[in-house]
N, C-alpha and C positions, 0 to 999 in steps of 0.2 A: 474599578475591577483590578488595577495593577496591583494595589496593596494586597488584596486578596490572593492573587496568584503568587506575589512574592512571600507571603506568609505560609501558604499552602505548600509551595515549593521547598521552603525551608523546613517545614515540618516533614514533609515526606522524605526528603533527601538528607537533612542533617540530624532530625531527631528520632525519626522512625528507621532512618537509614536502610530505605527500601532498596534492596540490590545495589547498595552504594558501591560496593567492592567491584561487582561485576561492571557497573557503568565506568568507574574510573579505568580498570583494565581495558575495557573495549576503546575507549576513547585514547588511552595512552598509545595502544598498539596501532590504532587507525591514524593517528596524528603524531608520529615520532619525532618530528621536527619541532613540534610546539613544545614551549616552555611551561612551566609550573601554573603561572598566572593564566595563561590562555586555556589550559585544560581545566583549571578551576572555573572559569567563566562558563565554559562549555557545560560542565557538570551543573552549575547553579541554574543556568538558563534551561537545561533539560528538564529539571524538577519542576521549575517554574511553569514550563509549557505543559508538562505533565499534568498540573493542577488545572491548567485552562482547559485541556482536553477532557478531563474528567467533568468540568462543568459543562462543556458542550455535549458531553454524552448524556449527562442527568437532565439536560435542557435541550433537546434536540431542535426545538423551535427557534432557538437564539441564534445559532450560527447560520450565516448566508453563504450559499454556493453560487459563485458567478462563473459561468461557463465562457470561454473563450469562443469568437465567431467560428474560428476553424473547428473547434470540437464539435459545435452544434451543427455546422453544415456537413461535416465530414460523416458524422454518424448517421444523420438523416439520409445523406447520400447512399451510405453503404447499406442501410436498412431498406431503402427503396429498390436497390438492386438485388434484394434477395441474398445479401452476402452474409456470412458468418463474421463476426467481430471478436476478437479477444483483446482486452484491455489489461495491460500489466502494470502493477503499482506496488509501493512497498509500504511498510510500516513508517510513514513518513507524513508528518503533518496531520491533520485530522482526517485519516483515511475512511472514517466512519460517516463522514458527510456525504460521500458518494453514494449513500443510501437514498439521497434525494434526486438522484439522476433521473428516475422514471418521471417524477414530478416536473422536473426542469425540462426535459427533452420530449415527454408524451410519447414516449416508446417503452416497450417492455425491456427490462434490464434484469439480469440474473447475476448472482455472485456465489462462489464457492463458501461453503460454511464449514467450520470443523466444530462438532457440537463439544459444549464444555462438560467437564466431569461434575461440577456443581450444578444441580439441577435448577437451582434458583438463578444463578447467573446465566445458565444457558437460556431459560425463559425470558429473563430479562433482555439479553442481548438479541434473541431472535424478535422479540416484540419491537425493539428499537429499530433494528435494521429492516423491518418489514413493513414499518408504519407508512412509509411513503411509496409503497409498490414494489420494493426491491424484492424479488423472488429468490430464495435461498437453495442451494444445491448442496446436499451432503457431499462433503469432499470425498468420501470413500466410493460414492457412487457416479461421481462427476463425469469421469470419462464417458461411461456407458451413457449417461442420459444426454451428454453433448453429441454423441455419435448419433444418437436416436433423432437429433433435430436437424439433420442435414437437409431435409426438405423444406425448411422454413427458416427464415433469418433469425438470428439471435446476437445479442450483444452481452458478452460475460466478462465479469470483473475477476482477475486473478491477483492476490496478494502473494508474491513468489520470492520473498526474501528470507523466508525461515530455512534453518539448517535442514537439507532434505537427506542426510546420511550420504556416505560415500558411494553407496550401490545405486542411488536415484539421481544423482547430480553430476553436473559438469565441473570439472577441477578448473578453476579460474582465479586469479588475483582479485580481490575485492577489499577496498579500503587498505592497500599496503599488506595484505594477509592472505596466505594460501587459503582458498575457500572452496565450497562446493555450492552451487546454485541449481535449483529445481529445473529439470528438464521436462517436467510433465506438461507445462502451457505450451512448450515448443512443439511437442510430440502431438498433442491434440490439435494445435493450430495446423500442422501439416497434414494431418488426416482431414480436416475440414477445409483446406486450401484457404485459411481466414485471412482477414485483414487484421494486421496486429500492431499495436500502438502502446506507447508509455504514457501514463497520466501523472502530469507534474503538478502537484498542488503548492500553491504560494500563499502564506498569510499576508492579506494586504491591508490589514487593520483589526480592531476588536471584533472578532467573531465573524471575520469575513474571510473567505478562501475563494481564490481563483483557480480553476482547472484548466490546464492546457494540455493539448494533444501533441505527442511527438511520434510521428509515424516510425515504424521499424521496418515493415514490409506489407505491401499490397496483396501479394499472393504467397502464402507461407509456403507452398510446395516448391516454388522457384527459389527458395533460399537455401544456401549450403548449410549442412548439419552444423549446429552449434550458433549460427549466426544470431537468432532470435534471442536466445539465452545471453549471449555475450553482449549483443546490443542494449538489452534490457539492463543488464549489470552495470554497463557504463553510464547509462542515463540517470539510474538511481544514484549511482556514486557521485555523479556531478551535482545531483540536486542535495546530497548529504553535505557536500564539501562547501556548497554555497551557503548553507546555513545548518551545521551539525546539530544544533540543539532540538530540531524537530523529528530526528529519528529516533527509534525505539532502542536505546543503547542498554535498557535493562534486560533486554532478550539476550540469552546465552547463545549467541549466533555461531561462535566459534567452538567447537568441542573436540 
């Protein structure tokens, strides 16, 4: 498969040049001390990995999700204690594979979902994301729906690294650049007094992903304002710095 990924990455990045200028600009600004060869390697590996992720999206039975013992134990414990749980992640690694969490854990899991403009793409993604039992919450109604669930335990996935706009975000340095990060997950977590953690995904071989849990707070209402958002940002930043090629550099994050 390596030859396929290398060829596919070359096709996407060098022939079709899919958002190549955006990728290069984002990498250069995020790693200002890296030389041309280092940035070029990150650029090539990003598109190679993009090809792999596309294969895994089209063939969802192929990738394997391996859960750390801590993640499995902690989520079961929080659920048994009737707690609300918010899991934060970014567009890092194969974030789509977390749709297998309900199957792996044997627990109900839900995730925010932003409907796509193209109805065929929207239908495809909804089918893929829900085929292993993941319940999808429309992003525009998520806060209302989550606040209605206070009487029962829930585990909710938030992808929180998109550009939120200045009015809806916390000003913070992220990858060497002035940025804004979503405050929505933190506000909801505080309303629910949720257990909050970051999910770190690591590629450990061909089509295998290990999910680790990194706690942020056990009771969100006890955390200072901005703590959850800042802690999430630093944990995501560390994941990216360890292997930049797995983050979604083609996203126009800084506007």
